[in-house]
C-alpha positions as YAML, in Angstrom:
chain: A
units: angstrom
residues:
- id: 1
  name: MET
  ca: [-9.52, -6.64, -48.32]
- id: 2
  name: ILE
  ca: [-9.21, -10.14, -47.38]
- id: 3
  name: ARG
  ca: [-11.55, -8.99, -44.38]
- id: 4
  name: SER
  ca: [-14.05, -7.11, -46.75]
- id: 5
  name: THR
  ca: [-13.98, -10.05, -49.39]
- id: 6
  name: PHE
  ca: [-14.38, -12.34, -47.48]
- id: 7
  name: ALA
  ca: [-17.42, -10.87, -44.37]
- id: 8
  name: VAL
  ca: [-20.44, -11.77, -46.21]
- id: 9
  name: PRO
  ca: [-19.72, -15.32, -47.12]
- id: 10
  name: THR
  ca: [-18.44, -16.16, -43.93]
- id: 11
  name: LEU
  ca: [-21.21, -14.72, -42.83]
- id: 12
  name: ILE
  ca: [-23.67, -16.58, -45.37]
- id: 13
  name: ALA
  ca: [-22.25, -20.24, -44.61]
- id: 14
  name: LEU
  ca: [-21.70, -19.22, -40.31]
- id: 15
  name: ALA
  ca: [-25.82, -18.92, -40.80]
- id: 16
  name: THR
  ca: [-25.46, -21.81, -43.00]
- id: 17
  name: VAL
  ca: [-23.68, -23.96, -40.09]
- id: 18
  name: PHE
  ca: [-26.03, -22.35, -37.09]
- id: 19
  name: GLY
  ca: [-28.94, -23.60, -39.46]
- id: 20
  name: LEU
  ca: [-27.98, -27.17, -39.70]
- id: 21
  name: VAL
  ca: [-26.98, -27.52, -36.10]
- id: 22
  name: ALA
  ca: [-30.51, -25.76, -34.77]
- id: 23
  name: ALA
  ca: [-32.21, -28.30, -37.65]
- id: 24
  name: LEU
  ca: [-30.36, -31.79, -35.65]
- id: 25
  name: THR
  ca: [-30.59, -30.30, -31.83]
- id: 26
  name: GLY
  ca: [-34.35, -28.64, -31.53]
- id: 27
  name: GLU
  ca: [-37.27, -28.80, -32.14]
- id: 28
  name: GLY
  ca: [-39.65, -25.84, -32.25]
- id: 29
  name: TRP
  ca: [-37.61, -22.25, -31.75]
- id: 30
  name: ARG
  ca: [-35.52, -24.22, -33.68]
- id: 31
  name: ASP
  ca: [-37.49, -25.10, -36.81]
- id: 32
  name: ALA
  ca: [-38.24, -21.75, -37.18]
- id: 33
  name: ALA
  ca: [-35.17, -20.35, -36.93]
- id: 34
  name: ALA
  ca: [-32.98, -23.25, -39.23]
- id: 35
  name: TRP
  ca: [-35.41, -22.36, -41.73]
- id: 36
  name: ILE
  ca: [-34.78, -19.03, -41.58]
- id: 37
  name: ALA
  ca: [-30.37, -19.47, -41.16]
- id: 38
  name: LEU
  ca: [-30.66, -22.25, -44.77]
- id: 39
  name: ALA
  ca: [-32.63, -19.67, -46.54]
- id: 40
  name: ILE
  ca: [-30.25, -17.18, -46.58]
- id: 41
  name: PRO
  ca: [-27.64, -18.73, -48.92]
- id: 42
  name: VAL
  ca: [-30.25, -19.37, -50.69]
- id: 43
  name: ALA
  ca: [-31.65, -15.16, -50.83]
- id: 44
  name: ALA
  ca: [-28.06, -14.72, -51.71]
- id: 45
  name: VAL
  ca: [-28.11, -16.54, -54.87]
- id: 46
  name: GLY
  ca: [-31.41, -15.57, -55.67]
- id: 47
  name: TRP
  ca: [-29.56, -11.48, -55.31]
- id: 48
  name: ALA
  ca: [-26.46, -12.17, -57.07]
- id: 49
  name: MET
  ca: [-28.41, -14.04, -59.91]
- id: 50
  name: ALA
  ca: [-31.15, -10.73, -60.27]
- id: 51
  name: ARG
  ca: [-28.97, -8.92, -59.87]
- id: 52
  name: ALA
  ca: [-26.12, -9.77, -63.26]
- id: 53
  name: GLY
  ca: [-28.95, -11.83, -65.61]
- id: 54
  name: HIS
  ca: [-29.88, -15.13, -66.91]
- id: 55
  name: PRO
  ca: [-27.31, -15.95, -69.39]
- id: 56
  name: SER
  ca: [-29.84, -17.14, -71.49]
- id: 57
  name: SER
  ca: [-31.18, -14.13, -71.45]
- id: 58
  name: THR
  ca: [-28.28, -12.00, -72.68]
- id: 59
  name: PRO
  ca: [-26.29, -13.91, -75.31]
- id: 60
  name: ARG
  ca: [-22.50, -13.83, -76.16]
- id: 61
  name: PRO
  ca: [-21.46, -11.71, -78.99]
- id: 62
  name: VAL
  ca: [-19.54, -14.14, -81.87]
- id: 63
  name: ARG
  ca: [-16.09, -13.01, -81.77]
- id: 64
  name: SER
  ca: [-14.40, -14.98, -85.45]
- id: 65
  name: VAL
  ca: [-10.39, -16.64, -85.40]
- id: 66
  name: ALA
  ca: [-9.57, -13.06, -87.88]
- id: 67
  name: ARG
  ca: [-11.92, -10.63, -85.77]
- id: 68
  name: ALA
  ca: [-9.24, -11.88, -82.83]
- id: 69
  name: ARG
  ca: [-5.98, -11.88, -84.61]
- id: 70
  name: VAL
  ca: [-5.31, -14.74, -82.94]
- id: 71
  name: ILE
  ca: [-2.87, -17.33, -85.71]
- id: 72
  name: PRO
  ca: [-4.08, -20.68, -85.39]
- id: 73
  name: SER
  ca: [-1.03, -22.62, -84.74]
- id: 74
  name: PHE
  ca: [-1.49, -25.27, -87.08]
- id: 75
  name: VAL
  ca: [-0.20, -22.43, -88.98]
- id: 76
  name: ALA
  ca: [2.92, -20.88, -87.50]
- id: 77
  name: MET
  ca: [4.16, -24.43, -87.33]
- id: 78
  name: PRO
  ca: [6.74, -25.40, -89.45]
- id: 79
  name: LEU
  ca: [6.62, -27.76, -93.02]
- id: 80
  name: THR
  ca: [8.82, -31.00, -91.71]
- id: 81
  name: GLN
  ca: [8.17, -33.21, -94.25]
- id: 82
  name: VAL
  ca: [6.01, -37.02, -92.16]
- id: 83
  name: PRO
  ca: [8.40, -40.20, -93.35]
- id: 84
  name: ALA
  ca: [6.81, -42.81, -94.31]
- id: 85
  name: GLU
  ca: [5.57, -45.64, -92.71]
...
């Protein structure tokens, strides 16, 4: 379970570290490898956002207190007299 849960994030992290090291250590093919490796997290976020849908395009339903049957805490509190100052 843990291996399957953290496999993709670990691969994305390793690609990011590789891309950063490649960008800092050389030129030429390392620059191209850095661009590709650093594009992987951006592509993963874009894929996740496209899969989940944009938050503003799907409005959340409004839940009223009466419909949820939640008793507010001020109603459940015992009524006591507040001493006058």
